[in-house]
C-alpha positions as CSV (number, residue, x, y, z in Angstrom):
1,M,-35.2,11.7,-68.0
2,T,-37.1,9.6,-65.5
3,A,-37.8,10.8,-61.9
4,D,-35.4,8.1,-60.7
5,E,-32.6,9.1,-63.1
6,V,-33.3,13.0,-61.7
7,E,-33.2,11.9,-58.2
8,A,-30.0,10.0,-58.8
9,L,-28.0,12.9,-59.8
10,F,-28.8,14.8,-56.6
11,T,-28.5,11.7,-54.5
12,R,-25.1,11.7,-52.6
13,D,-23.0,9.2,-51.4
14,S,-24.5,9.4,-47.9
15,G,-27.8,8.7,-49.3
16,D,-29.5,12.1,-49.0
17,Y,-30.9,14.4,-51.7
18,V,-29.6,17.7,-51.8
19,F,-30.3,19.9,-54.6
20,A,-29.0,23.8,-54.9
21,R,-29.5,26.3,-57.6
22,W,-27.6,29.8,-57.8
23,G,-29.7,32.3,-56.2
24,R,-28.3,35.4,-57.5
25,P,-26.5,36.4,-61.0
26,L,-23.0,34.8,-61.6
27,A,-19.9,37.2,-61.1
28,P,-17.0,35.2,-62.6
29,V,-13.1,35.6,-62.5
30,V,-10.4,33.2,-63.7
31,F,-7.0,33.3,-62.6
32,G,-3.8,31.5,-64.3
33,V,-4.9,31.3,-68.0
34,E,-4.0,33.1,-71.2
35,D,-6.5,35.7,-73.0
36,D,-7.5,32.7,-75.4
37,T,-8.8,30.3,-72.9
38,L,-10.3,32.8,-71.1
39,S,-12.6,34.0,-73.9
40,V,-13.5,30.2,-74.1
41,I,-14.5,30.3,-70.4
42,K,-16.4,33.1,-70.7
43,G,-18.3,31.9,-73.4
44,A,-19.3,28.6,-71.9
45,I,-20.4,30.6,-69.0
46,E,-22.5,32.7,-70.9
47,A,-24.0,29.8,-72.7
48,V,-24.9,27.7,-69.8
49,S,-26.2,31.0,-68.1
50,Q,-28.7,31.7,-71.0
51,L,-29.8,28.0,-70.7
52,A,-30.4,28.2,-67.3
53,N,-31.9,32.0,-67.7
54,I,-29.7,33.3,-65.2
55,S,-27.8,36.6,-65.3
56,V,-23.8,37.2,-65.6
57,A,-22.8,40.4,-64.2
58,E,-19.7,42.3,-63.6
59,T,-19.7,42.2,-59.8
60,D,-21.5,40.6,-56.9
61,P,-22.8,43.3,-54.5
62,E,-21.8,41.1,-51.4
63,L,-18.8,39.4,-52.6
64,G,-17.4,41.4,-55.7
65,T,-16.9,38.2,-57.4
66,N,-19.0,34.9,-56.9
67,F,-17.7,32.1,-59.5
68,I,-14.0,32.2,-59.1
69,W,-11.8,29.8,-61.2
70,F,-8.1,28.8,-60.1
71,F,-5.8,26.9,-62.9
72,L,-2.7,25.7,-61.3
73,T,0.5,23.1,-62.1
74,E,0.6,22.0,-58.2
75,W,-1.9,22.0,-55.3
76,S,0.8,23.6,-53.0
77,E,0.3,27.0,-55.2
78,L,-2.9,27.4,-53.3
79,L,-1.2,27.8,-50.0
80,D,0.8,30.7,-51.4
81,V,-2.5,32.5,-52.8
82,P,-3.0,35.3,-50.4
83,D,-6.1,35.2,-48.2
84,M,-6.9,31.5,-49.9
85,D,-7.2,30.2,-46.6
86,R,-10.1,32.8,-45.6
87,L,-12.2,31.7,-48.8
88,V,-11.5,27.8,-48.2
89,P,-11.6,26.5,-44.6
90,D,-9.1,24.0,-43.5
91,L,-7.0,24.9,-46.7
92,A,-3.9,22.8,-45.8
93,Q,-5.7,19.8,-45.0
94,L,-7.4,20.0,-48.4
95,V,-4.3,20.3,-50.3
96,D,-2.6,17.5,-48.3
97,R,-6.1,15.4,-49.4
98,L,-6.0,16.4,-52.8
99,Q,-2.4,15.7,-53.0
100,K,-2.7,12.4,-51.9
101,V,-5.4,11.4,-54.1
102,D,-3.7,12.7,-57.3
103,A,-6.8,14.8,-57.8
104,N,-6.9,17.3,-60.7
105,Q,-9.9,19.3,-59.9
106,Y,-12.1,20.2,-56.9
107,R,-15.1,22.5,-56.6
108,T,-16.5,23.9,-53.4
109,F,-19.7,25.9,-53.0
110,R,-21.0,28.9,-50.7
111,F,-24.8,29.4,-49.6
112,D,-27.3,31.7,-48.7
113,E,-29.6,31.8,-46.0
114,A,-32.2,30.2,-48.1
115,A,-29.6,27.2,-49.0
116,A,-29.0,28.5,-52.3
117,I,-25.8,28.9,-54.1
118,K,-24.2,32.2,-53.9
119,A,-20.3,31.3,-54.7
120,C,-18.2,28.7,-56.3
121,F,-14.7,28.1,-56.5
122,V,-13.2,25.9,-59.1
123,F,-9.8,24.5,-58.9
124,L,-7.9,22.9,-61.7
125,R,-4.7,21.3,-61.6
126,M,-3.5,21.0,-65.1
127,D,-1.9,17.4,-65.2
128,A,-1.2,15.6,-68.4
129,H,-4.7,14.4,-68.6
130,L,-6.6,17.8,-68.6
131,S,-3.5,19.4,-70.4
132,N,-5.0,17.0,-73.0
133,V,-8.7,18.1,-73.2
134,P,-9.8,20.8,-75.3
135,A,-10.1,24.0,-73.8
136,E,-14.0,24.4,-75.0
137,T,-14.7,20.6,-73.5
138,L,-13.0,21.7,-70.6
139,A,-14.8,25.1,-69.5
140,L,-18.4,23.7,-70.5
141,S,-17.9,20.5,-68.4
142,Q,-16.9,22.9,-65.3
143,V,-19.6,25.4,-65.8
144,V,-22.2,22.6,-66.1
145,Q,-20.8,21.2,-62.8
146,S,-21.0,24.2,-61.3
147,I,-24.5,25.4,-62.4
148,L,-26.5,23.1,-60.0
149,L,-25.1,21.4,-56.7
150,W,-24.8,18.0,-58.2
151,S,-24.5,14.7,-56.3
152,D,-20.9,13.8,-55.4
153,L,-21.7,10.5,-57.6
154,A,-23.1,12.4,-60.7
155,F,-21.5,12.1,-63.9
156,R,-19.0,9.3,-62.6
157,D,-19.6,7.0,-64.9
158,R,-21.0,9.3,-67.5
159,S,-20.0,12.8,-68.4
160,P,-22.5,15.6,-68.8
161,L,-21.3,16.3,-72.4
162,A,-21.8,14.4,-75.7
163,V,-19.9,14.4,-79.0
164,A,-21.9,15.7,-82.2
165,G,-19.8,15.5,-85.0
166,E,-16.4,17.1,-84.0
167,T,-18.3,19.2,-81.6
168,T,-18.8,18.5,-78.1
169,I,-21.9,19.7,-76.9
170,L,-24.4,19.5,-73.4
171,R,-26.4,16.4,-73.3
172,P,-29.7,17.0,-74.3
173,D,-31.3,15.5,-71.2
174,I,-29.1,17.4,-68.8
175,A,-30.0,20.7,-70.8
176,A,-33.5,20.0,-70.2
177,L,-32.8,19.5,-66.4
178,I,-30.8,22.4,-65.9
179,R,-33.8,24.3,-67.5
180,A,-36.2,22.8,-65.5
181,A,-34.0,23.5,-62.2
182,Y,-34.1,26.9,-62.9
183,D,-37.9,27.3,-63.7
184,P,-38.9,30.5,-61.4
185,V,-41.6,28.2,-59.8
186,M,-39.1,25.9,-58.4
187,P,-37.3,26.1,-55.3
188,G,-33.5,27.4,-54.9
189,A,-32.8,24.2,-52.8
190,A,-34.4,21.2,-52.0
191,H,-33.7,18.5,-49.5
192,D,-36.7,16.0,-50.3
193,A,-36.9,13.6,-53.1
194,S,-40.1,14.4,-53.8
195,H,-38.3,17.6,-55.7
196,A,-36.9,15.0,-58.5
197,L,-40.8,14.1,-59.4
198,R,-41.5,18.0,-59.9
199,L,-38.0,18.4,-61.9
200,A,-38.9,15.5,-64.0
201,A,-42.5,16.4,-64.7
202,R,-41.0,19.9,-66.1
203,I,-38.8,17.8,-68.2
204,A,-41.0,15.9,-70.5
205,P,-42.5,18.9,-72.1
206,M,-39.1,20.5,-72.9
207,A,-38.1,17.0,-74.7
């Protein structure tokens, strides 16, 4: 992966380079799924966290849980969740926007004083498309897209996953990038594109 390719994955539609990684252990909780699916999600979280060398904890000392998943059938269900409007600002406007564009997924992040990720909320509306996606593929895709603050344009044309035989796996180049991003010497957040050069330099020895 070249520096230009890395830069593109963190350059937003506005033209700004914005990178952030988690600055604390993941403390996940999942709502709206059966136990079988829950175990699949936990497995995906553990696999990606091991790749990033970040811990998974039972609780976050500040927030209790910081990686929260909601599975829904309709976006309007969010309006009935107690205190959801405290977690997601302008909730009614967000629900209206998601309904208008017929979205089936949405992620939002919270950041600490160093601009590193401290929380992520994953919302999945199980429409016909998502319902046909294997649970393992859906879980891995969502964890990968939550482990870093990717550009809003990243993965629009190409998935972070690949098919190997009958198994869906994380693309090797994306796996190498995640490992590089969590190198202890790298910053938790960056807004200068020169950061992409540093990432690319760390990816090459991993190939």
